[in-house]
MDAnalysis code that builds the backbone (N, CA, C; Angstrom):
import MDAnalysis as mda
import numpy as np

u = mda.Universe.empty(357, n_residues=119, atom_resindex=np.repeat(np.arange(119), 3), trajectory=True)
u.add_TopologyAttr("name", ["N", "CA", "C"] * 119)
u.add_TopologyAttr("resid", np.arange(1, 120))
u.add_TopologyAttr("resname", ["UNK", "UNK", "UNK", "UNK", "UNK", "UNK", "UNK", "UNK", "UNK", "UNK", "UNK", "UNK", "UNK", "UNK", "UNK", "UNK", "UNK", "UNK", "UNK", "UNK", "UNK", "UNK", "UNK", "UNK", "UNK", "UNK", "UNK", "UNK", "UNK", "UNK", "UNK", "UNK", "UNK", "UNK", "UNK", "UNK", "UNK", "UNK", "UNK", "UNK", "UNK", "UNK", "UNK", "UNK", "UNK", "UNK", "UNK", "UNK", "UNK", "UNK", "UNK", "UNK", "UNK", "UNK", "UNK", "UNK", "UNK", "UNK", "UNK", "UNK", "UNK", "UNK", "UNK", "UNK", "UNK", "UNK", "UNK", "UNK", "UNK", "UNK", "UNK", "UNK", "UNK", "UNK", "UNK", "UNK", "UNK", "UNK", "UNK", "UNK", "UNK", "UNK", "UNK", "UNK", "UNK", "UNK", "UNK", "UNK", "UNK", "UNK", "UNK", "UNK", "UNK", "UNK", "UNK", "UNK", "UNK", "UNK", "UNK", "UNK", "UNK", "UNK", "UNK", "UNK", "UNK", "UNK", "UNK", "UNK", "UNK", "UNK", "UNK", "UNK", "UNK", "UNK", "UNK", "UNK", "UNK", "UNK", "UNK"])
u.atoms.positions = np.array([
    [0.832, -1.162, 0.000],
    [0.000, 0.000, 0.000],
    [0.888, 1.240, 0.000],
    [0.569, 2.162, -0.878],
    [1.344, 3.395, -1.011],
    [0.803, 4.446, -0.053],
    [1.710, 5.064, 0.695],
    [1.302, 6.132, 1.606],
    [1.791, 7.464, 1.068],
    [0.924, 8.440, 1.159],
    [1.330, 9.785, 0.783],
    [2.298, 10.307, 1.828],
    [3.252, 11.120, 1.393],
    [4.188, 11.680, 2.368],
    [3.450, 12.523, 3.398],
    [4.005, 12.537, 4.567],
    [3.443, 13.314, 5.666],
    [3.565, 14.804, 5.336],
    [2.438, 15.538, 5.290],
    [2.540, 16.961, 4.968],
    [3.402, 17.733, 5.952],
    [3.460, 17.274, 7.189],
    [4.312, 17.929, 8.182],
    [5.786, 17.753, 7.848],
    [6.125, 16.662, 7.157],
    [7.514, 16.382, 6.825],
    [7.914, 16.994, 5.486],
    [6.998, 17.665, 4.821],
    [7.303, 18.282, 3.532],
    [8.382, 19.342, 3.720],
    [9.035, 19.675, 2.619],
    [10.103, 20.661, 2.714],
    [9.535, 21.995, 3.193],
    [10.315, 22.714, 3.982],
    [9.825, 23.980, 4.535],
    [9.650, 25.027, 3.438],
    [8.811, 25.986, 3.710],
    [8.626, 27.090, 2.770],
    [9.940, 27.847, 2.642],
    [10.208, 28.388, 1.462],
    [11.461, 29.123, 1.303],
    [11.498, 30.345, 2.213],
    [12.689, 30.663, 2.673],
    [12.862, 31.827, 3.540],
    [12.764, 33.121, 2.739],
    [13.217, 33.066, 1.497],
    [13.222, 34.239, 0.625],
    [12.734, 33.816, -0.754],
    [11.898, 34.636, -1.357],
    [11.448, 34.396, -2.731],
    [11.473, 35.725, -3.473],
    [12.039, 35.710, -4.677],
    [12.099, 36.915, -5.504],
    [11.606, 36.561, -6.897],
    [10.757, 37.414, -7.449],
    [10.236, 37.241, -8.804],
    [10.544, 38.506, -9.590],
    [11.067, 38.320, -10.801],
    [11.318, 39.427, -11.721],
    [10.534, 39.141, -12.995],
    [9.724, 40.103, -13.426],
    [8.988, 39.998, -14.680],
    [9.434, 41.163, -15.553],
    [9.886, 40.825, -16.765],
    [10.328, 41.862, -17.709],
    [9.384, 41.851, -18.902],
    [8.896, 43.013, -19.276],
    [8.033, 43.108, -20.448],
    [8.579, 44.168, -21.387],
    [8.110, 44.125, -22.632],
    [8.531, 45.109, -23.621],
    [9.622, 44.569, -24.513],
    [10.485, 45.448, -24.969],
    [11.539, 45.062, -25.888],
    [11.034, 45.032, -27.323],
    [11.882, 44.632, -28.239],
    [11.556, 44.632, -29.667],
    [10.338, 43.773, -29.960],
    [10.287, 42.571, -29.407],
    [9.180, 41.652, -29.689],
    [8.006, 41.832, -28.729],
    [8.162, 42.631, -27.702],
    [7.087, 42.851, -26.746],
    [6.769, 41.639, -25.894],
    [7.723, 40.747, -25.746],
    [7.510, 39.529, -24.967],
    [7.647, 39.798, -23.473],
    [7.005, 38.944, -22.693],
    [7.137, 38.997, -21.239],
    [7.931, 37.788, -20.784],
    [8.940, 38.034, -19.977],
    [9.760, 36.961, -19.402],
    [9.640, 37.025, -17.895],
    [9.734, 35.852, -17.262],
    [9.633, 35.773, -15.803],
    [10.773, 34.904, -15.285],
    [11.420, 35.388, -14.227],
    [12.453, 34.635, -13.535],
    [12.116, 34.651, -12.055],
    [12.396, 33.560, -11.373],
    [12.142, 33.540, -9.935],
    [13.166, 32.672, -9.236],
    [13.347, 32.976, -7.977],
    [14.270, 32.213, -7.143],
    [13.662, 32.091, -5.755],
    [13.841, 30.926, -5.167],
    [13.426, 30.681, -3.786],
    [14.637, 30.146, -3.045],
    [14.940, 30.742, -1.913],
    [16.119, 30.350, -1.143],
    [15.701, 29.877, 0.240],
    [16.306, 28.796, 0.660],
    [16.095, 28.290, 2.016],
    [16.869, 29.178, 2.990],
    [16.615, 28.999, 4.250],
    [17.247, 29.831, 5.282],
    [18.771, 29.816, 5.186],
    [19.347, 28.672, 4.822],
    [20.810, 28.569, 4.762],
    [21.417, 29.441, 3.664],
    [20.640, 29.784, 2.631],
    [21.131, 30.610, 1.528],
    [20.508, 32.003, 1.514],
    [19.723, 32.328, 2.510],
    [18.920, 33.551, 2.477],
    [19.732, 34.831, 2.651],
    [20.827, 34.798, 3.391],
    [21.561, 36.031, 3.704],
    [21.990, 36.800, 2.459],
    [22.520, 36.102, 1.465],
    [22.959, 36.754, 0.224],
    [21.778, 37.461, -0.450],
    [20.639, 36.778, -0.505],
    [19.454, 37.353, -1.146],
    [18.900, 38.520, -0.334],
    [18.887, 38.385, 0.973],
    [18.392, 39.472, 1.828],
    [19.248, 40.723, 1.645],
    [20.566, 40.554, 1.530],
    [21.448, 41.701, 1.293],
    [21.109, 42.395, -0.025],
    [20.885, 41.603, -1.083],
    [20.531, 42.180, -2.384],
    [19.185, 42.907, -2.323],
    [18.218, 42.300, -1.652],
    [16.879, 42.892, -1.532],
    [16.935, 44.177, -0.716],
    [17.631, 44.135, 0.413],
    [17.717, 45.311, 1.285],
    [18.463, 46.475, 0.637],
    [19.355, 46.187, -0.306],
    [20.115, 47.248, -0.970],
    [19.254, 48.067, -1.933],
    [18.122, 47.532, -2.350],
    [17.261, 48.223, -3.314],
    [16.422, 49.300, -2.629],
    [16.229, 50.426, -3.311],
    [15.447, 51.529, -2.732],
    [13.937, 51.325, -2.908],
    [13.380, 50.364, -2.186],
    [11.958, 50.032, -2.297],
    [11.065, 51.215, -1.970],
    [11.507, 52.087, -1.091],
    [10.684, 53.216, -0.673],
    [10.860, 54.442, -1.559],
    [11.711, 54.342, -2.565],
    [11.937, 55.456, -3.486],
    [10.646, 55.737, -4.242],
    [10.242, 56.994, -4.279],
    [8.975, 57.317, -4.946],
    [9.022, 57.037, -6.440],
    [10.222, 56.937, -7.032],
    [10.317, 56.613, -8.454],
    [10.063, 55.140, -8.725],
    [10.228, 54.287, -7.726],
    [9.945, 52.857, -7.878],
    [8.534, 52.629, -7.362],
    [7.603, 52.452, -8.265],
    [6.197, 52.299, -7.891],
    [6.028, 50.982, -7.164],
    [5.558, 51.035, -5.905],
    [5.419, 49.814, -5.120],
    [4.040, 49.184, -5.255],
    [3.226, 49.693, -6.140],
    [1.896, 49.129, -6.353],
    [2.003, 48.034, -7.403],
    [1.659, 46.803, -7.028],
    [1.803, 45.696, -7.963],
    [0.878, 45.827, -9.164],
    [-0.122, 46.724, -9.110],
    [-1.021, 46.934, -10.240],
    [-0.609, 48.148, -11.077],
    [0.594, 48.641, -10.877],
    [1.036, 49.844, -11.573],
    [0.989, 49.674, -13.082],
    [1.385, 48.516, -13.571],
    [1.387, 48.319, -15.015],
    [-0.017, 48.322, -15.583],
    [-0.972, 47.830, -14.837],
    [-2.352, 47.854, -15.314],
    [-2.799, 49.299, -15.520],
    [-2.416, 50.173, -14.607],
    [-2.783, 51.584, -14.737],
    [-2.023, 52.258, -15.864],
    [-0.800, 51.879, -16.063],
    [0.037, 52.524, -17.070],
    [-0.131, 51.897, -18.450],
    [-0.998, 50.911, -18.579],
    [-1.204, 50.279, -19.872],
    [-0.213, 49.173, -20.160],
    [0.619, 48.814, -19.207],
    [1.587, 47.732, -19.332],
    [2.552, 47.939, -20.490],
    [2.774, 49.191, -20.857],
    [3.672, 49.484, -21.970],
    [4.803, 50.365, -21.467],
    [6.053, 49.885, -21.604],
    [7.168, 50.728, -21.191],
    [7.272, 51.950, -22.102],
    [7.710, 53.060, -21.540],
    [7.859, 54.270, -22.341],
    [9.154, 54.214, -23.118],
    [9.095, 54.631, -24.384],
    [10.264, 54.630, -25.242],
    [10.258, 53.402, -26.129],
    [10.760, 53.571, -27.326],
    [10.769, 52.473, -28.291],
    [11.645, 51.327, -27.810],
    [11.096, 50.136, -27.885],
    [11.835, 48.901, -27.593],
    [12.473, 48.883, -26.206],
    [11.879, 49.528, -25.253],
    [12.396, 49.551, -23.883],
    [11.763, 48.443, -23.061],
    [12.468, 48.045, -22.037],
    [11.939, 47.053, -21.106],
    [11.343, 47.752, -19.891],
    [10.395, 47.082, -19.266],
    [9.857, 47.488, -17.971],
    [9.959, 46.270, -17.070],
    [10.176, 46.492, -15.800],
    [10.371, 45.398, -14.849],
    [9.377, 45.507, -13.708],
    [8.923, 44.362, -13.248],
    [8.180, 44.251, -11.991],
    [9.005, 43.327, -11.107],
    [9.300, 43.758, -9.919],
    [10.110, 42.977, -8.983],
    [9.296, 42.790, -7.709],
    [9.206, 41.538, -7.255],
    [8.527, 41.221, -5.998],
    [9.484, 40.429, -5.132],
    [9.481, 40.716, -3.846],
    [10.367, 40.005, -2.918],
    [9.620, 39.697, -1.630],
    [9.795, 38.471, -1.171],
    [9.220, 38.050, 0.114],
    [10.357, 37.552, 0.988],
    [10.426, 38.096, 2.210],
    [11.463, 37.710, 3.162],
    [10.794, 37.247, 4.445],
    [11.573, 36.630, 5.348],
    [10.977, 36.118, 6.585],
    [10.314, 37.205, 7.427],
    [10.861, 38.392, 7.419],
    [10.332, 39.498, 8.226],
    [9.752, 40.563, 7.309],
    [8.630, 41.114, 7.683],
    [8.058, 42.235, 6.952],
    [7.137, 41.803, 5.830],
    [6.489, 42.794, 5.222],
    [5.542, 42.510, 4.146],
    [6.254, 42.179, 2.837],
    [5.520, 41.580, 1.931],
    [6.052, 41.355, 0.587],
    [6.246, 42.722, -0.057],
    [7.334, 42.857, -0.798],
    [7.657, 44.138, -1.430],
    [7.438, 44.029, -2.935],
    [7.021, 45.142, -3.542],
    [6.785, 45.193, -4.980],
    [7.349, 46.494, -5.528],
    [7.881, 46.433, -6.739],
    [8.331, 47.645, -7.419],
    [8.096, 47.485, -8.911],
    [7.719, 48.568, -9.549],
    [7.592, 48.639, -11.000],
    [8.645, 49.627, -11.478],
    [9.512, 49.168, -12.373],
    [10.665, 49.963, -12.781],
    [10.734, 50.103, -14.292],
    [11.135, 51.270, -14.743],
    [11.447, 51.445, -16.155],
    [12.852, 50.889, -16.389],
    [13.226, 50.792, -17.642],
    [14.566, 50.295, -17.960],
    [15.646, 51.189, -17.347],
    [15.434, 52.490, -17.375],
    [16.449, 53.393, -16.821],
    [16.530, 53.301, -15.297],
    [15.441, 52.932, -14.632],
    [15.460, 52.769, -13.174],
    [16.104, 51.451, -12.757],
    [16.170, 50.491, -13.658],
    [16.706, 49.165, -13.339],
    [18.231, 49.199, -13.403],
    [18.824, 50.004, -12.535],
    [20.279, 50.128, -12.485],
    [20.727, 50.049, -11.031],
    [22.028, 50.058, -10.816],
    [22.567, 50.010, -9.456],
    [22.108, 48.772, -8.715],
    [21.568, 48.930, -7.492],
    [21.154, 47.764, -6.712],
    [20.015, 46.985, -7.371],
    [19.132, 47.701, -8.097],
    [18.064, 46.979, -8.805],
    [18.661, 46.040, -9.848],
    [19.654, 46.532, -10.602],
    [20.278, 45.713, -11.646],
    [20.968, 44.510, -11.020],
    [21.624, 44.708, -9.881],
    [22.291, 43.590, -9.204],
    [21.276, 42.521, -8.805],
    [20.129, 42.934, -8.264],
    [19.098, 41.974, -7.865],
    [18.499, 41.285, -9.085],
    [18.144, 42.051, -10.105],
    [17.557, 41.475, -11.324],
    [18.507, 40.467, -11.948],
    [19.773, 40.831, -12.101],
    [20.747, 39.924, -12.718],
    [20.971, 38.672, -11.882],
    [20.978, 38.810, -10.559],
    [21.163, 37.639, -9.692],
    [19.982, 36.681, -9.811],
    [18.769, 37.220, -9.875],
    [17.587, 36.363, -10.023],
    [17.614, 35.671, -11.380],
    [17.944, 36.402, -12.428],
    [18.022, 35.789, -13.767],
    [19.055, 34.663, -13.794],
    [20.200, 34.889, -13.171],
    [21.264, 33.879, -13.174],
    [20.884, 32.643, -12.362],
    [20.137, 32.833, -11.287],
    [19.804, 31.717, -10.394],
    [18.497, 31.020, -10.755],
    [17.711, 31.630, -11.608],
    [16.404, 31.066, -11.946],
    [16.564, 29.765, -12.722],
    [15.743, 28.770, -12.404],
    [15.851, 27.489, -13.103],
    [15.402, 27.550, -14.556],
    [14.780, 28.611, -14.980],
    [14.288, 28.708, -16.365],
    [15.313, 29.275, -17.281],
])
């Protein structure tokens, strides 16, 4: 007789999760990258997340910002980014960024998620 695994023994929820969605560009395609880190690997991700200016008024923290803006990046063939991060402490964070805003600490976080994403 086959027994289902004990739900209590299932792997723990990730300590940190980051999602990056990029839209726009020449073909207007949307790409998504995500990473989930267990507690043992969380410090590196927390440092990258904390370095980003989430409270900057230029980084729209409303996850529905693209719906209001028409989901179209400004400028020909430009990218727009949506970044979401969940950490053990505090609320989930969201930012909507233009291509020009996706620099400095944002670029470091975006590139790290792209590199670590299984897709």
